[in-house]
Every structure is written in C-alpha cells, then in structure tokens.
C-alpha positions in Angstrom: 0.0 0.0 0.0 1.4 3.5 -0.9 2.3 5.7 2.0 1.4 9.3 2.6 2.2 11.8 5.3 -0.8 12.0 7.6 -2.6 15.3 8.2 -0.6 17.2 5.6 -2.3 19.2 2.8 -0.2 19.0 -0.4 1.7 22.2 -1.2 -0.3 22.9 -4.3 -3.4 23.4 -2.2 -1.9 25.0 0.9 -4.5 27.3 2.5 -7.4 26.1 0.5 -8.9 23.7 3.0 -7.9 20.6 1.1 -8.9 17.2 2.5 -6.9 14.2 1.4 -7.1 11.0 3.4 -7.9 7.4 3.5 -11.5 6.9 2.4 -14.0 4.1 2.0 -15.3 3.9 -1.6 -18.5 2.4 -2.9 -17.8 0.1 -5.9 -20.2 -0.9 -8.6 -20.4 -4.5 -7.3 -21.7 -3.2 -4.0 -18.5 -3.9 -2.1 -16.3 -1.4 -0.3 -12.7 -0.9 -1.1 -10.0 1.4 0.4 -8.3 4.0 -1.8 -5.6 6.3 -0.6 -6.0 9.9 -1.6 -2.7 11.1 -2.9 -1.0 14.4 -3.7 -1.9 14.9 -7.4 1.6 16.2 -8.1 3.4 13.1 -6.9 0.8 10.4 -7.8 2.3 7.4 -9.6 -0.7 7.1 -12.0 -2.4 10.0 -13.7 -4.2 12.1 -11.1 -8.0 12.5 -11.4 -9.4 15.3 -9.2 -12.9 15.7 -8.0 -14.5 18.8 -6.5 -17.8 20.1 -5.2 -18.6 23.8 -5.0 -21.0 23.7 -2.1 -20.0 26.3 0.5 -17.5 28.2 -1.6 -17.5 31.2 -4.0 -16.4 31.4 -7.6 -13.1 33.2 -6.8 -11.9 30.6 -4.3 -13.1 27.8 -6.5 -11.2 29.1 -9.6 -8.1 29.7 -7.5 -8.1 26.1 -6.2 -8.5 24.7 -9.8 -5.7 26.9 -11.0 -3.3 26.0 -8.2 -4.2 22.3 -8.7 -3.0 22.5 -12.3 -6.4 21.6 -13.7 -6.7 21.9 -17.5 -10.1 20.4 -18.0 -13.2 20.6 -15.7 -15.8 18.0 -16.4 -19.2 18.9 -15.1 -21.1 15.7 -14.2 -24.3 17.4 -13.1 -27.3 16.2 -15.1 -28.6 19.8 -15.0 -25.8 22.3 -15.1 -27.8 25.0 -13.4 -27.1 26.6 -10.1 -28.6 29.2 -7.8 -25.1 29.9 -6.7 -23.7 32.9 -8.7 -21.2 31.8 -11.3 -21.8 28.1 -11.2 -24.4 27.7 -14.0 -23.0 26.2 -17.2 -22.5 29.3 -19.3 -21.2 31.5 -16.6 -18.8 28.8 -15.3 -17.5 28.0 -18.8 -16.8 31.7 -19.4 -15.0 32.0 -16.0 -12.9 28.9 -16.6 -12.0 30.0 -20.2 -10.7 33.3 -18.6 -8.1 31.3 -16.7 -7.3 28.8 -19.5 -9.4 25.8 -18.2 -11.6 23.9 -20.7 -15.2 23.2 -19.6 -16.9 20.0 -20.7 -20.5 19.1 -19.6 -21.1 15.3 -19.6 -24.8 15.3 -18.8 -25.0 11.5 -19.2 -22.8 11.1 -16.1 -25.3 13.1 -14.0 -27.4 11.6 -11.3 -31.0 11.0 -12.4 -33.7 12.9 -10.5 -34.7 9.8 -8.4 -31.1 9.5 -7.2 -30.9 13.3 -6.5 -34.1 13.1 -4.5 -32.9 10.1 -2.5 -29.6 11.9 -1.7 -31.4 15.0 -0.6 -33.5 12.9 1.7 -30.4 11.3 3.2 -31.2 7.9 1.7 -27.8 7.1 0.3 -28.5 3.4 -0.2 -31.3 4.3 -2.7 -29.1 7.0 -4.2 -26.3 4.6 -4.9 -28.7 2.0 -6.3 -30.3 4.5 -8.7 -26.9 5.8 -9.8 -25.1 2.5 -10.3 -28.1 1.3 -12.3 -27.8 4.5 -14.4 -24.1 3.8 -15.0 -25.1 0.5 -16.8 -26.9 2.5 -19.5 -25.2 2.9 -22.9 -25.3 6.7 -22.6 -23.5 6.7 -19.3 -20.9 4.1 -20.6 -20.3 6.4 -23.6 -19.9 9.5 -21.4 -17.5 7.5 -19.1 -15.4 6.6 -22.1 -15.3 10.3 -23.1 -14.2 11.2 -19.6 -11.5 8.6 -19.7 -10.2 10.1 -23.0 -10.2 13.6 -21.5 -8.5 12.5 -18.3 -5.7 10.9 -20.3 -5.1 14.1 -22.3 -4.4 16.5 -19.4 -5.1 17.1 -15.7 -8.9 16.7 -15.3 -11.2 17.5 -12.5 -14.8 16.1 -12.1 -17.3 18.7 -10.8 -20.6 18.4 -9.0 -22.3 20.4 -6.2 -21.8 18.5 -3.0 -18.8 19.5 -0.9 -18.5 16.0 0.6 -17.5 13.5 -2.1 -18.9 10.6 -0.1 -22.4 12.0 -0.5 -22.0 12.7 -4.2 -22.2 10.6 -7.3 -18.8 12.0 -8.6 -17.0 9.6 -6.3 -18.9 6.7 -7.9 -18.0 8.1 -11.4 -14.4 8.2 -10.3 -14.6 4.6 -9.1 -16.0 3.5 -12.4 -13.3 5.4 -14.3 -10.6 3.6 -12.2 -12.0 0.4 -13.5 -11.2 1.5 -17.1 -7.8 3.0 -16.4 -5.4 3.5 -13.5 -5.9 6.9 -11.9 -5.0 8.2 -8.5 -8.2 10.0 -7.3 -7.8 13.2 -5.3 -11.0 14.5 -3.7 -10.5 18.3 -3.2 -12.5 20.3 -0.7 -12.5 24.1 -1.4 
C-alpha cells in the first residue's frame, strides 16, 4: 500500500482547505474498497481530481483549480444550473475560459432525478442503487469513455455540487473510471 504523510495538505493546495485522506469507496459491485487519496503532483498514475462547489464562492473555486493544475473541468451534473452565482453552465464555462481551463459538460454522467431526490432525503442506499443502475446505460458508458479520454489528455477534475464527495455521485463516477484506467483519485475540498 502506498504511504502518505498523515494530516498534511499538499503544497499545491496550501491554505485552500484541502482534504486528502484514506476513504471508503462504494464500488459498482456493492462492495467497499479502500483507496488512498494522494498528492496529485506526486501520484504514480495520472491524477484525477474531483471537487464540489458547495460552500465556496467562484473566486476561491477558480483559485483552487488553477493552483491544482487543472486543465479540463468535467461537469457531471445532469442539469448544469445553479442558484449559486457563477456556477451555472454558461457563466462557469466563461470564467474557466478566462483562466485557461476547458469546460466540458457530460450530462449523461449526471445523477438522475430519483437519485438526487434520495440523496437530498439522506437515503444514500437508494441514491447509490439508482446511480449505479444508471451507470449501466449505454449513454453513461459512452460518457464515461469520453471522460477517460479527456483525463488521459491532461489534468482533469470532475465537478458536482456536494462538498463532501462521499455524498456525491462524482465519487462513484471516479470509481467506475478507475475500472477503465489506472488513476490516483484526489478529492479536493475548497
């Protein structure tokens, strides 16, 4: 098992409330598996970042992406709309373009409404069932393949709303992606 320094935020995220630690991951087969969250700059495999924008503002969010070396942000919200200023699809894409980050919306990797409703109600078992079932669709498989291609091209970060990745489908998307290609997943909290 790789080793990491405990309780140390990597230098590329210093001061940005980064959380990198040992996590329990939900896999598509219903089992749990441990993954070590690594410093994206020293990872042995390509680093795949994930981030949620809950509780932050656009300025801090963009600074975190920039300092993390993100080149492509992949939005995995089914509906790329937000009541939070700057985080709807068009405004976010424009802000990202202003700092040289490509924006890609992969709607087919979004959580279907029944899954979102279950997550909002705190029913994470139903949420996971709905979303893992969705990941078996041809549309989701195609979008996952597109995400894999993007992540191999340059440093990519998966975006959704929830701050806590364990309560968000982006962690499940990252797990599915790891089944296609070796990635070291880094869940960033802004």
